[in-house]
VEXNU-596962 format. One record per residue: residue number from 1; residue in one letter; y, z, x of N, C-alpha, C in turn. Coordinates in steps of 0.2 Angstrom, whole numbers, always signed. Each point is the difference from the previous one (the first is absolute). Layout:
BEGIN
NODE   resi   resn   nnorth     nup   neast   canorth    caup   caeast   cnorth     cup   ceast
NODE    NUM      A        Y       Z       X         Y       Z        X        Y       Z       X
...
//
This chain:
BEGIN
NODE   resi   resn   nnorth     nup   neast   canorth    caup   caeast   cnorth     cup   ceast
NODE      1      X     -416    -245     -24        +0      -5       +5       -6      +0      +6
NODE      2      X       -2      -3      +1        -7      +1       +3       +4      -3      +8
NODE      3      X       -2      +2      +5        +0      -2       +7       -6      +1      +5
NODE      4      X       +0      -2      +6        -5      +1       +4       -4      +8      -1
NODE      5      X       +5      +5      +0        -3      +7       -1       -5      +0      -6
NODE      6      X       +2      -4      -5        -3      -1       -7       -9      -2      +4
NODE      7      X       +1      -6      +2        -5      -5       +2       -4      +6      +4
NODE      8      X       +3      +2      +4        -5      +5       +6       -1      +5      -4
NODE      9      X       +1      +4      -4        -5      +5       -3       -4      -3      -5
NODE     10      X       +0      -6      -3        -5      -3       -5       -6      -3      +6
NODE     11      X       +1      -4      +5        -3      -5       +4       -4      +8      +4
NODE     12      X       +4      +5      +3        -5      +3       +3       -4      +6      -3
NODE     13      X       -1      +0      -6        -3      +4       -5       -7      -6      +0
NODE     14      X       +0      -4      +1        -7      -5       -1       -4      +0      +6
NODE     15      X       -8      +1      -1        -4      +1       +4       +0      -5      +5
NODE     16      X       +0      +2      +9        -1      -3       +4       +7      -4      +2
NODE     17      X       +5      +1      -3        +7      -3       +1       +4      +2      +6
NODE     18      X       +3      -5      +4        +2      +2       +6       +8      -2      +2
NODE     19      X       +4      +3      +1        +9      -3       -1       -1      -3      +6
NODE     20      X       +2      -5      +2        +3      -5       +6       +6      -4      -1
NODE     21      X       -1      -6      +3        +5      -5       +1       -3      -5      +1
NODE     22      X       +5      -5      -4        -1      -7       +0       +5      -6      +2
NODE     23      X       +1      -3      +4        +6      -3       +2       +7      +6      +0
NODE     24      X       +0      +5      +4        +5      +6       +0       +0      +2      -6
NODE     25      X       -3      -2      -6        +2      +3       -7       -6      +5      -2
NODE     26      X       +2      +6      -3        -6      +5       -2       -4      -5      -4
NODE     27      X       -7      +5      +0        -5      -3       -4       -6      +5      -2
NODE     28      X       -3      -1      -4        -7      +4       +1       -7      -6      -1
NODE     29      X       -4      +4      +2        -8      -5       +1       -4      +5      -1
NODE     30      X       -5      -2      -1        -7      +1       -2       -5      -5      +4
NODE     31      X       -5      +6      +4        -4      -5       +3       +3      -7      +5
NODE     32      X       +5      +2      +2        +4      -5       +4       +3      -6      -2
NODE     33      X       +0      -1      -8        +2      -5       -2       +9      +4      -6
NODE     34      X       +5      -4      +1        +4      +0       -2       -1      +2      -8
NODE     35      X       +2      +5      -4        +0      +1       -8       +8      +1      -2
NODE     36      X       +5      +2      +5        +7      +3       -4       +5      -2      +6
NODE     37      X       +4      -4      +0        +6      +0       +6       +7      -3      -2
NODE     38      X       +4      +2      +3        +5      -3       +0       +1      -6      +3
NODE     39      X       +2      -6      -6        +0      -8       +2       +5      -1      +7
NODE     40      X       -2      -4      +5        +3      -1       +5       +6      -6      -3
NODE     41      X       -3      -2      -5        +4      -8       -3       +8      +2      -1
NODE     42      X       +4      -1      +3        +7      +1       -1       +1      -4      -7
NODE     43      X       -4      -4      -4        +3      +0       -6       -3      +5      -6
NODE     44      X       -3      +4      +5        -4      +4       -5       +4      +5      -1
NODE     45      X       +5      +3      +2        +6      +5       +0       -4      +6      +0
NODE     46      X       -5      +2      +6        -3      +5       +1       -4      +4      -6
NODE     47      X       -3      -6      -4        -4      +1       -5       -7      +3      +3
NODE     48      X       -4      +4      -5        -6      +1       +4       -6      -4      -3
NODE     49      X       -5      -3      +5        -5      -3       +0       -7      +2      -2
NODE     50      X       -3      -3      -4        -6      +4       -4       -4      -6      +0
NODE     51      X       -5      -1      +0        -6      -2       -2       -3      +0      -6
NODE     52      X       -1      -8      -3        +0      -1       -8       -7      -3      +0
NODE     53      X       -3      +0      -5        -4      -7       -1       +2      -5      -2
NODE     54      X       +0      -6      +3        +1      -5       +0       +2      -3      -8
NODE     55      X       -6      +3      -6        +0      -1       -6       +6      +0      -4
NODE     56      X       +4      +9      +3        +4      +3       -4       +8      -1      +2
NODE     57      X       +0      -2      +6        +6      -1       +2       +6      -4      -3
NODE     58      X       -2      -5      -2        +6      -4       -6       +0      +4      -4
NODE     59      X       -4      +3      -4        +2      +4       -7       +3      +6      +1
NODE     60      X       -2      +2      +5        +5      +7       +1       +6      -3      +2
NODE     61      X       +3      -2      +5        +5      -2       +1       +5      -4      -6
NODE     62      X       -4      -3      -4        +3      -3       -7       +3      +5      -6
NODE     63      X       -5      +7      +2        +2      +5       -4       +4      +5      +2
NODE     64      X       +2      -1      +6        +1      +7       +3       +9      +0      +0
NODE     65      X       +4      -3      -4        +6      -1       -1       +4      +3      +8
NODE     66      X       -3      -5      +5        +4      +0       +7       -1      +7      +3
NODE     67      X       -6      +3      -2        -4      +7       +4       -4      -5      +7
NODE     68      X       -2      -3      -2        -5      -4       +4       +1      -6      +1
NODE     69      X       -1      -5      +5        +2      -6       +3       -4      -3      +6
NODE     70      X       +3      -6      +0        -4      -4       +7       +6      -2      +4
NODE     71      X       +0      -2      +7        +4      -6       +1       -6      -6      +4
NODE     72      X       +4      -4      +3        -2      -6       +2       -6      +3      +6
NODE     73      X       +2      +4      +3        -5      +4       +6       -7      +2      -2
NODE     74      X       +1      +2      -8        -7      +3       -3       -3      -6      -4
NODE     75      X       +2      -4      -2        -2      -5       -4       -6      -1      +3
NODE     76      X       -5      +0      -5        -8      -2       +1       -4      +5      +2
NODE     77      X       +3      +7      +2        -4      +5       +2       +0      +5      -3
NODE     78      X       -5      +3      -3        -2      +5       -3       +5      +6      +1
NODE     79      X       +7      +0      +1        +4      +6       +2       +5      +1      -6
NODE     80      X       +2      +5      -2        +5      +0       -5       +5      +7      +2
NODE     81      X       +7      -3      +0        +7      +3       +3       +2      +5      -5
NODE     82      X       +2      +6      +1        +2      +5       -5       +7      +1      +2
NODE     83      X       +5      +0      -5        +6      +1       +0       +0     +10      +0
NODE     84      X       +0      +2      +5        +0      +9       +1       +5      +3      -5
NODE     85      X       +6      -3      +0        +5      +3       -4       -1      -2      -9
NODE     86      X       -4      -4      +0        -3      -1       -8       -4      +3      -3
NODE     87      X       -6      +1      +5        -8      +1       -2       +1      +7      -2
NODE     88      X       -5      +2      -6        +0      +8       -2       -6      +2      +4
NODE     89      X       +0      +7      +1        -6      +1       +3       -6      +2      -2
NODE     90      X       -1      -2      -7        -7      -1       -2       -2      -7      +1
NODE     91      X       +5      -4      +0        -3      -7       +1       -1      -1      +7
NODE     92      X       +5      +3      +6        +0      +0       +5       -7      +2      +3
NODE     93      X       -3      +5      -2        -5      +5       +1       -7      -6      -2
NODE     94      X       +0      -5      -6        -5      -2       -2       -2      -7      +4
NODE     95      X       +6      -2      +3        +0      -6       +5       -2      +0      +5
NODE     96      X       +3      +7      +4        -3      +3       +6       -7      +1      +0
NODE     97      X       -3      +4      -6        -7      +0       +2       -4      -6      -2
NODE     98      X       +2      -4      -4        -2      -6       -1       -2      -5      +8
NODE     99      X       +6      +1      +2        +1      -3       +6       -6      +3      +6
NODE    100      X       +1      +8      +0        -6      +1       +4       -6      -1      -2
NODE    101      X       -3      -1      -6        -6      -2       -3       -2      -5      +2
NODE    102      X       +4      -4      +2        +0      -7       +1       -2      +0      +8
NODE    103      X       +2      +2      +5        +0      +2       +6       -5      +6      +4
NODE    104      X       -2      +4      -5        -4      +6       +3       -7      -2      +0
NODE    105      X       -4      +3      +6        -7      -2       +0       -3      +1      -6
NODE    106      X       -5      -4      +0        -3      +3       -8       -3      +6      -1
NODE    107      X       -2      +4      +7        -3      +6       -2       +5      +5      -3
NODE    108      X       +7      +0      +3        +6      +4       +0       +1      -3     -10
NODE    109      X       +2      -7      -2        +2      +0       -5       -6      +2      -6
NODE    110      X       -7      +1      +2        -4      +1       -5       -1      +8      +0
NODE    111      X       +3      +4      +5        -1      +7       -1       +7      +2      -4
NODE    112      X       +6      -4      +1        +5      +2       -4       +0      -1      -7
NODE    113      X       -2      -6      -2        +0      -3       -7       -5      +6      -4
NODE    114      X       +2      +1      -7        -4      +3       -1       -6      -1      -4
NODE    115      X       -5      +2      +0        -7      +0       -2       +0      -4      -6
NODE    116      X       -1      -7      -2        -2      -3       -6       -6      +0      -3
NODE    117      X       -5      +2      +4        -6      +1       -4       -2      +7      -3
//
């Protein structure tokens, strides 16, 4: 079972990641942009919020067996909610990394990604 310590270990391993808070909840930022945080939305029940490509959001939620979801508060926003007690560590790592890539400054993201050429 994942928890904030799991999120901290994964997120803090990413270049430029800084632990912070938002709305009184623990969070991680890169280049002053949130990429992983505990949702302050009471209907999200302490879920982790991550950035996601808006084109992928509905597909990920539909294929998740209740791991990923949204509340009305996040409808229409490129934010994915994660039930930490249900997500596997490999999937969580992938989602945190993708969120970081969407928010990281281009130079950091380019340096992090393996050379494709």
